[in-house]
N, C-alpha and C positions, 0 to 999 in steps of 0.2 A: 331777603335774596339769598342764593346759594352760594359757597365760596368757590372760587373758581380752581377748577381740574389742574394738578401740576403735571406738566408734559416730559416725559424723560430726556435726558441731554441728548443731545445728536450734533455729534460735531460736525462744523461747514468749513469749506475751502478745501485745499489741495489734500487733508487728510482724512477727508470723508470717505471716500472710495477705499481707505485702505482697513484690511479684518485681521483680527487674530491670527495668526499661522496656526494651522492643524497639523495635527500629527499624519504622517502618510499611514495608510493601513498597512497591515499588516499581510505578507503573503499568504491566501488562504492554503492550507494543506488539502491534498487530494483525498476525496471521500474515501472512507473504510472500505467500501463493496469493492474499490479498485485497487487497495492493498491486501485485501484477503488472500487472492490467488497468489500474488507472488509469495506472501508468508507461507502459504500452504505448500509451494512448490518448492522453496528452499526447505521446508521440513523433510517432505518426501525425498529430497533429492541426496540427505543424511541418512536417512533409513534405508536407501538403496545401497548406498554405498556400505554402509555398516555390513548390510548381509552380502553383499559380494566378497569384501575383504574376509571374513568369516568363512563364509564358504568355499573360498581357493584353500585353505587349510583343512579340510574336511574330505573323506573319501567321495571322489566324483563317478569313478567305476570301479567295478570291481571284477576279477577273475578267479575262478577256482577249477582245479583240475582233479577228479576223480576216478579211481582205479580199482575196480570190484567193488564200488560202493565206497571205499576209503578215499579220503581226500589224502592226495599226496603235493598238492600245491595250492597255495592261497595267497592273493595278494592284492591290496586296493592300492589306487592310483588318484594323488592329488593334483593340486592347480601346481605343484612346486616340484614333487617326486615320487616315489614309489617304496610303498610299506608292506612288510612279508610278516603274514599271521603265521606260517611254515615255515621257516629257515631253508632254503633253496639249498639243492647241492653243489657240491665244488663246482662241476660245468656248468649246471645252470647259472650260480654266480657270476663266472666269469662270462657267460652271455648278455647277462643283465648290465653288468657293468659296462659295456662296451655302448650299450643304449641308453638313453633316458627317455622321459616322457614329455609328451607335448604340453609346455611351460604355458598353460591358459592364465596363471596367476599373473603372468607379468601384463599383458593388456587389460584383463580384467580388474587390476589393482590401480593401472593408470587411469583407466575411466571413474575408477570410485573415486580419485584423489580429485579428479574434474569437477565431479559432482560435488565433493566437498567446498572446493573453491567457489563454484559458484553459488553454493548455499549461504557462504561465509559473506562472500558479497550482497548476494540477497539480502540478509538478515542486517547489513550494513546499512542497506539503500531501503531499507522498509517504507520511511519517512520521505521518501522520496517522489516525485513523479516518475510516471512509466518512459518519461521520453529522455530524463537523466542518462548521462555516462554511465555511471554505476549501476543502475536497473539493466540498461543494455546490458552491460558485460555480464551481470550475472543469468539472465536471459541465455544468452549466447553459451556459457558454460554450462549451466543447466540442459539445455537441449543438446549440446556436443557429445557431453557426459554420459547422458541418458541414451545418445542414441549409440556410443559406444559400448555402453554395457551390455544392449538390447543386443547388437550384433557381435559380440564376444559368445555371449551366451547362446544364440543361436548355431555359432559355426560349432561350439562345444557340443551342442545338441546333435548335431549332425554326424559328428566324431563320434560320440557313445551309440548314437545308433547304428553306425556303419559297424560297430564292434561286437552289439548284440546279433550281429548276422552270422558272426564266425560262431557261435554256439555248434557242437556236436556230439551225439551219441551213438559211439560204435559198438554197445553193448558191455565192453570191458572198460574204455576210457569214453569217459566223460566231460566236456568242456563246456562251463558256465560264464557266461557274462552278464554283468547286472549294475545297475545305478545304485551309487552310495547317498548317504543324507546331503552331501554337499552338493549334489547336482539340484535336487529338490529345492535346497535356498537360492541356488542360483537361480533358477526358473523364477523364485519369488520375488528376488531381487531385480531380475530383468523386468517384469510385470508393475513394480514399483518405481522403476526407471521411465517404463512407457508413461506412468500418471504422472510423473514429474513434468515430462515434455509437454504434456495435453495441459498442463496447469501455465507452465511457464510461458507457452503460445497464448491461452486466454490471459493470463496478465499482462500481455502487450497491447491491451487494447488502452488507449489514452484517454487522460481527464479531460472534460471541457475547457476548452484555451479561457485562461483566466483574463479579464478587460484590463486593456494596457491602461497604466496608472502615467497620468499625466506629471511632467518634468517638474512642475510647480505647483504649489497647494493651491487647492480650486479657489481660496479666497482671495488670491492676487491676481490684479489683471493684469494682463498680458498686453504689453505694446513698448514700440521700440525706444533703445536709450535714448535721450535728447531729444526728444519729441514731447512737448506738454501734452499732457491729459487732458482731453476733454473735460468741459466742466459743463454742467447741465445746472440750470436755474433750479434754486431749492422751491420746493411747491410749500405755498403756506400753511403751518400747522391747521387744524380746525379749531375752531376756539366754543369754549361749552356755550350753549342756549341759555338765556338768561331771557325770561317774559319781560316785557315793556311796561315802565312804572306809570301809574294812572297820571293826567295831566293833572296840574295846580289851577282849582278855577280861580278867575279874576276877583280881587281885593272888592269886597261890597257887593258881591252878586247873590244871587239866593242861595245857590248851591253851597258859598263857604258861610251864609247866614244859618242854612238850616244843618252844615257840618258842626256848627257852632252849639244850638239848641237841641241837635240830637245827645241824650246822655252818652254818657260813657260806659265802656264794660266795667268800670270799678263801680258805677252808680247804678244799677237797674232803674228801670223807672217805675216808681210806684205812685199811690193817688196822690201822695202831697207835691210832686215835681214833674207833674204832665201837665 
């Protein structure tokens, strides 16, 4: 007869429904494919800002006047001031002292600072969802800074395009207007700023909404305080199956005598005991 199987201990009574507390699941991070456009937008914003700031100190437009093929006046204008390659005469210097260049470096630098601010907030909010306040602020600053940069470069390009039409050649005197290296770097910065706007808009897509977590762990039953918890009858535990033992034959019966005369396993039948 086999030994009965031991059943695991299961508490009964009012404590039977209590389960050990479960640790709340940590809030999942937004997927990496939704965070990458925001990171790239911040990187492109910094790159565009650096291009614009450096370009404001480089020559954006140039002017040269020739007399009988000899250069008599030559200067270049940046986003802040005018620099002379040939020192002007006293009369020309007095005229230039009363005038100043269009200081496009002021609005362009302001737009570049907005881009840098948006990129800084974007780097700080990289691991947050796109709907967070920091991510929204970064996106707004990057779009505003990129739009301001592109608009400022477009206005400067219109101004330089107008000055190019002033060039003339009378045979003896020749006036030449041109563009400097700073303008082309500004143009590259404007293109990067437009790319920053596109990436910031793409980063606006929201991650899938996460399921709301219950205020209590799932292991605890919810019931009103003071109301006794409903008890359910305990189901009997299944017992291990045991085969029934054969009935004992009555005393003096033929079956009992046959068992007595039957040789035991220790004494097998032989010609002498049969």
